C-alpha positions, 0 to 999 in steps of 0.5 A, spaced: 500 500 500 505 504 501 509 507 495 516 508 497 520 514 494 527 516 495 525 522 498 519 519 502 519 521 510 518 516 515 511 515 517 508 518 511 503 513 508 501 514 501 495 509 498 493 509 491 486 509 490 482 505 485 477 507 481 471 502 479 468 505 473 462 503 468 458 507 463 455 511 469 461 513 472 466 511 477 466 509 485 472 510 489 473 508 496 477 513 500 478 511 507 476 504 510 477 502 517 481 496 515 486 500 512 489 501 519 491 508 517 488 512 523 489 510 530 482 513 531 477 518 528 476 525 530 473 529 525 472 530 517 473 537 514 472 539 507 476 545 504 476 549 497 482 553 495 482 557 489 487 556 483 494 559 484 493 559 492 499 556 496 496 554 503 503 552 507 505 550 512 502 548 519 504 542 523 501 538 529 504 535 535 499 530 536 494 529 531 495 525 524 492 528 518 489 523 512 488 528 506 484 526 499 484 531 494 477 530 491 477 535 485 483 539 482 490 538 482 495 539 488 502 539 489 503 537 496 509 539 500 511 535 507 517 537 511 519 533 517 520 537 523 521 531 528 529 531 531 528 524 532 526 522 525 531 518 521 528 523 515 529 529 519 529 536 515 527 532 509 522 535 504 517 530 500 513 532 494 507 529 492 502 530 486 495 528 488 488 530 485 483 527 481 488 525 475 492 521 481 487 519 486 490 517 493 490 519 500 496 521 504 497 520 511 501 525 515 504 524 522 505 529 527 511 533 527 511 533 519 509 540 516 505 540 511 501 544 505 499 545 498 499 549 492 493 549 487 495 547 480 492 549 474 485 553 473 481 549 477 480 550 485 482 544 489 477 540 493 480 537 499 477 532 504 481 531 510 480 526 516 484 527 523 485 523 529 482 529 534 477 534 533 479 541 532 479 545 539 479 552 538 481 553 545 487 549 545 488 548 537 494 543 535 496 547 530 503 550 529 504 555 523 510 556 519 510 561 513 510 558 506 517 561 504 520 559 511 528 559 509 529 553 514 525 549 509 527 552 503 522 550 498 521 553 491 514 554 490 515 556 483 519 550 481 515 545 477 
């Protein structure tokens, strides 16, 4: 199930999704309880992001994220902030969207963000292991152009 790439970050899992097509359209199973990806379910959230927008970076101390790009195309960028990880300070780029359907499990301590590619909005569903608590949010922000990450958003 996990696609192994040379730049893969420890603990990140990518699950390619299979389309079941017929003359009426297709069916796509996104997340299943027997995938073994989320240790617990907290919340599902949907967001729409306009073409050209970069939403990056943020990370969580305890929460896992499971991302699914349902519409549009996105360049997902992950950066390992975990000092005890064998992939500390590694950056991983994943292209995801309706032409390449997959889900991405992002563990705590891995900064993540994405850029909308093309001229269609990105519709992203994400499932988390904890519900959002506005009084104590498990979310740390890093600017998209942070020099310690050094990602070139203009390169394609």
